[in-house]
C-alpha positions as CSV (number, residue, x, y, z in Angstrom):
1,M,-13.2,-14.6,-9.3
2,S,-13.2,-14.5,-13.1
3,T,-10.1,-16.1,-14.7
4,K,-10.1,-13.4,-17.3
5,N,-9.5,-10.6,-14.8
6,K,-6.2,-9.7,-13.2
7,I,-6.2,-9.9,-9.4
8,A,-4.6,-7.6,-6.9
9,I,-4.1,-8.0,-3.1
10,V,-4.2,-4.6,-1.2
11,T,-3.1,-4.7,2.4
12,G,-4.9,-2.3,4.7
13,G,-7.5,-1.9,1.9
14,S,-10.6,-1.3,4.1
15,R,-10.3,2.5,4.6
16,G,-8.3,5.6,3.8
17,L,-5.7,5.4,1.0
18,G,-6.0,1.6,0.8
19,K,-9.7,1.8,0.2
20,N,-9.2,4.3,-2.6
21,M,-6.5,2.1,-4.1
22,A,-8.8,-0.9,-4.0
23,I,-11.7,0.9,-5.7
24,S,-9.4,2.5,-8.2
25,L,-8.0,-1.0,-9.1
26,A,-11.6,-2.2,-9.5
27,K,-12.4,0.7,-11.9
28,K,-9.5,-0.6,-14.1
29,G,-11.2,-4.0,-14.3
30,I,-9.0,-5.7,-11.7
31,D,-10.5,-8.0,-9.0
32,V,-9.4,-7.2,-5.5
33,I,-8.5,-9.1,-2.3
34,L,-8.1,-6.7,0.5
35,T,-6.9,-7.1,4.1
36,Y,-8.0,-5.4,7.2
37,N,-6.5,-5.4,10.7
38,S,-9.5,-5.0,13.0
39,N,-12.3,-3.1,11.3
40,K,-14.3,-5.9,9.5
41,A,-17.3,-3.6,9.0
42,A,-15.2,-1.1,7.0
43,A,-13.7,-4.0,4.9
44,D,-17.1,-5.4,4.2
45,E,-18.3,-2.0,3.0
46,T,-15.3,-1.6,0.7
47,V,-15.9,-5.2,-0.7
48,A,-19.6,-4.2,-1.4
49,E,-18.5,-1.0,-3.2
50,I,-16.1,-3.0,-5.4
51,R,-18.7,-5.6,-6.2
52,A,-21.1,-2.8,-7.1
53,L,-18.6,-1.7,-9.8
54,G,-18.8,-5.2,-11.3
55,Q,-15.5,-6.7,-10.0
56,Q,-15.0,-9.5,-7.6
57,A,-13.7,-8.7,-4.1
58,V,-13.1,-10.5,-0.8
59,A,-11.5,-9.4,2.5
60,F,-9.3,-11.3,4.8
61,Q,-8.0,-10.3,8.3
62,L,-4.2,-9.7,8.5
63,D,-2.0,-7.9,11.0
64,T,1.1,-7.2,9.0
65,R,3.3,-7.0,12.1
66,V,2.6,-10.6,13.0
67,I,4.9,-12.4,10.5
68,S,4.0,-15.8,12.0
69,S,0.5,-15.4,10.6
70,F,1.6,-14.9,7.0
71,D,1.6,-18.7,6.1
72,D,-2.0,-19.0,7.2
73,F,-3.0,-15.9,5.3
74,I,-1.4,-17.0,2.1
75,R,-3.0,-20.5,2.5
76,Q,-6.4,-18.8,2.9
77,V,-6.0,-16.5,-0.1
78,T,-4.6,-19.2,-2.4
79,A,-7.3,-21.7,-1.4
80,H,-9.9,-19.1,-2.2
81,L,-8.4,-18.4,-5.6
82,Q,-8.0,-22.1,-6.3
83,E,-11.7,-22.6,-5.6
84,Q,-12.8,-19.6,-7.6
85,N,-10.4,-19.8,-10.5
86,G,-8.8,-23.2,-10.5
87,S,-5.5,-21.5,-9.8
88,P,-3.9,-20.1,-6.6
89,D,-2.1,-17.4,-8.5
90,F,-2.7,-13.6,-8.6
91,D,-1.1,-10.6,-10.4
92,F,-0.4,-7.7,-8.1
93,L,0.5,-7.1,-4.5
94,V,0.1,-3.6,-3.0
95,N,1.8,-3.1,0.3
96,N,-0.2,-0.3,1.8
97,A,-1.0,-1.3,5.5
98,G,0.6,1.0,8.0
99,T,0.5,3.2,11.0
100,A,2.2,6.4,12.0
101,L,4.7,7.3,14.8
102,Y,5.1,10.9,16.0
103,A,8.1,10.9,18.4
104,T,11.4,12.7,18.5
105,V,14.7,10.8,18.6
106,G,14.9,11.5,22.3
107,E,11.4,10.3,23.0
108,T,11.3,7.1,20.9
109,T,11.2,3.8,22.8
110,E,12.5,0.5,21.6
111,A,9.1,-0.9,21.5
112,Q,7.8,2.0,19.3
113,L,10.7,1.5,16.9
114,D,10.3,-2.3,16.7
115,D,6.6,-1.8,15.9
116,I,7.3,0.5,13.0
117,V,10.0,-1.8,11.7
118,N,7.7,-4.8,11.9
119,I,4.8,-3.1,10.1
120,H,6.6,-1.0,7.5
121,Y,9.6,-3.1,6.7
122,K,9.8,-6.6,8.1
123,G,6.1,-7.3,7.4
124,V,6.4,-5.9,3.9
125,F,9.5,-7.9,3.2
126,F,8.2,-11.3,4.4
127,L,4.7,-10.9,2.9
128,I,6.5,-10.3,-0.5
129,Q,8.6,-13.4,0.2
130,K,5.5,-15.6,1.0
131,A,3.5,-14.2,-1.9
132,L,6.3,-14.5,-4.6
133,P,5.6,-18.2,-5.6
134,F,2.0,-17.2,-6.5
135,I,2.6,-13.9,-8.4
136,N,2.1,-14.4,-12.1
137,E,4.9,-13.7,-14.5
138,G,4.3,-10.2,-15.8
139,G,2.6,-9.1,-12.6
140,G,3.8,-6.4,-10.2
141,I,4.4,-5.2,-6.7
142,V,3.6,-1.6,-5.5
143,N,5.1,-0.6,-2.2
144,I,3.8,2.5,-0.4
145,S,6.4,4.9,1.0
146,S,5.9,8.5,2.0
147,G,7.0,12.0,1.1
148,L,8.7,11.9,4.5
149,S,11.5,9.8,3.1
150,R,12.5,13.1,1.3
151,I,10.8,15.9,3.3
152,I,12.5,16.0,6.8
153,L,10.2,17.0,9.7
154,P,11.1,16.7,13.3
155,G,9.4,13.9,15.2
156,L,9.1,11.6,12.1
157,S,12.6,10.1,11.9
158,V,11.7,6.5,12.5
159,Y,8.8,6.4,10.1
160,G,10.6,8.4,7.4
161,S,13.8,6.4,7.6
162,I,12.0,3.0,7.5
163,K,10.1,4.2,4.4
164,A,13.4,5.2,2.8
165,A,14.5,1.6,3.5
166,I,11.4,0.3,1.6
167,E,12.4,2.5,-1.4
168,V,15.9,0.9,-1.6
169,L,14.3,-2.6,-1.1
170,T,12.0,-1.8,-4.0
171,R,14.9,-1.3,-6.4
172,Y,16.5,-4.5,-5.2
173,L,13.3,-6.4,-5.8
174,A,12.9,-4.9,-9.3
175,R,16.3,-6.2,-10.2
176,E,15.8,-9.7,-8.6
177,L,12.4,-10.2,-10.1
178,G,13.2,-8.9,-13.5
179,P,13.7,-12.4,-15.0
180,R,10.0,-13.1,-14.1
181,K,8.9,-9.8,-15.7
182,I,7.5,-8.7,-12.3
183,R,7.7,-5.0,-12.0
184,V,8.3,-3.4,-8.6
185,N,7.7,0.3,-7.9
186,V,7.1,2.6,-4.9
187,V,4.5,5.3,-4.6
188,A,5.3,8.0,-2.0
189,P,2.2,10.1,-1.1
190,G,2.6,13.5,0.4
191,A,0.5,14.7,3.3
192,I,-3.0,13.4,2.7
193,E,-6.3,14.1,4.5
194,T,-7.3,10.7,6.1
195,D,-7.7,9.3,9.6
196,F,-4.0,8.1,9.3
197,G,-2.0,9.0,12.5
198,G,-5.3,10.0,14.2
199,G,-6.3,12.4,11.5
200,H,-3.2,14.5,12.1
201,T,-3.2,16.2,8.7
202,R,-6.9,16.2,8.1
203,D,-8.1,17.6,11.5
204,N,-5.4,20.0,12.6
205,K,-6.3,23.2,10.7
206,E,-2.9,24.8,11.4
207,I,-0.9,21.8,10.1
208,N,-3.3,21.6,7.1
209,A,-2.7,25.2,6.2
210,Q,1.1,24.9,6.6
211,I,1.2,21.9,4.3
212,A,-1.0,23.6,1.7
213,A,1.2,26.7,1.8
214,A,4.3,24.5,1.2
215,T,2.7,22.7,-1.7
216,A,3.0,24.0,-5.3
217,L,-0.6,23.1,-6.1
218,G,-1.8,24.9,-3.0
219,R,-3.7,22.3,-1.0
220,V,-3.3,19.1,1.0
221,G,-3.7,15.8,-0.8
222,L,-6.9,13.7,-0.8
223,P,-7.2,9.9,-1.1
224,D,-8.5,10.3,-4.6
225,D,-5.2,11.8,-5.6
226,I,-3.3,8.5,-4.8
227,G,-5.4,5.5,-5.7
228,G,-5.4,6.1,-9.4
229,V,-1.6,6.3,-9.5
230,V,-1.3,2.9,-7.8
231,A,-4.0,1.4,-10.1
232,F,-2.1,2.8,-13.2
233,L,1.0,1.0,-12.1
234,C,-1.0,-2.3,-12.2
235,T,-2.0,-1.8,-15.9
236,E,-0.3,-2.5,-19.2
237,D,0.2,1.2,-19.7
238,A,2.8,1.1,-17.0
239,R,4.6,-2.0,-18.4
240,W,8.0,-0.1,-18.8
241,I,7.9,1.5,-15.3
242,N,10.1,-0.5,-13.0
243,G,12.2,0.2,-9.9
244,Q,10.9,3.8,-9.6
245,R,9.9,6.1,-6.8
246,I,6.8,8.1,-7.8
247,E,6.0,10.9,-5.4
248,V,2.4,12.0,-5.4
249,S,2.4,15.1,-3.3
250,G,1.2,18.0,-5.5
251,G,4.8,19.4,-5.4
252,Q,5.2,19.5,-1.6
253,A,8.4,21.2,-0.3
254,L,10.0,21.6,-3.7
């Protein structure tokens, strides 16, 4: 990786919103390290697309619910950067990896709740902790939340409330990391047409139409609506944005 380029890590960057974020970062001249959970073929395809844009890219496997794997992951990443750049450090961490849970309070099992906490809170918290020694001064962290921390829909209480916890954590991080000039913000997408949650929003025509009707701009979001906002937060133009929740939902449920 070129020492002159900024470098961003994007978790869950092989497909969906994460892929769009990774490609949008590359279009800003930022080199990308992306992680994938199981789909190496999709990750390799995204890496190839980024390289075709003229930026460096590499993919590493990571399951963000397995905190015990984080030390090895950071060792892999920093060894790669040391070999390429002569430095193990990078500039941005985008915590995007995640999965959905559709279950009412009455239906939710302890195992389901633990899984969401591990992926969306505990994994994010400890990956940031492990990455912090290697984030350059003046760099940034972008956490991904959800419109569901604000828009209350039955069956999404665990997911929505854990995302709300990430939003509060983001403000604490912004305050704690201020002395290192590391900015920390959170992007909260509205409903987006991807394969997330089994394609719930994309493939169910009735749900899609309901969301479009409740959105000021009259449609459901697309991955292209999100990636550019995340990439913007990793540029000098966003240097004075810190500790903020930015909802990107087209005006959903205003």
